[in-house]
Steps between C-alpha positions, in 0.01 A plus 500: 500500500463639148297197391259546790458870416447413131227249590342744747489778239351255251233391746399853597507631142304203366234534768461876450486460121235229534293733719529782246427300186271216597393549857646186661838330537631187332624327812845517652696344214295671228551844653875439534528392135293797377709737712833360380397512135362848566837603641667391177244683285505810720880508503510477123243778457671725755834440326348603166361816657826579681338477844712375789364377832689413816440283801213280608229756426637572152512131420147458630364786288676368190365151563145620561492700177638207301262253664197721435601524134549123483160427654327760281645337187403153621148621582469660157580172325299276737178699481285351227254731323 
């Protein structure tokens, strides 16, 4: 069950982050990958700041913040002047 929840959080976080940063999603697999990598980034940043989250909602918020940061960095490097 934990794997399903992890994938679900990744999917939701990736989709929300794509809406915030770029305006459209990256497909099912792309959103899951962005959300999972965002969860790792968000968890690392929250750990550095000493912030602790609990439960599904806390994991989702952490993942969304990390995914938005990931997509913003990718967009910064992909945008040619």
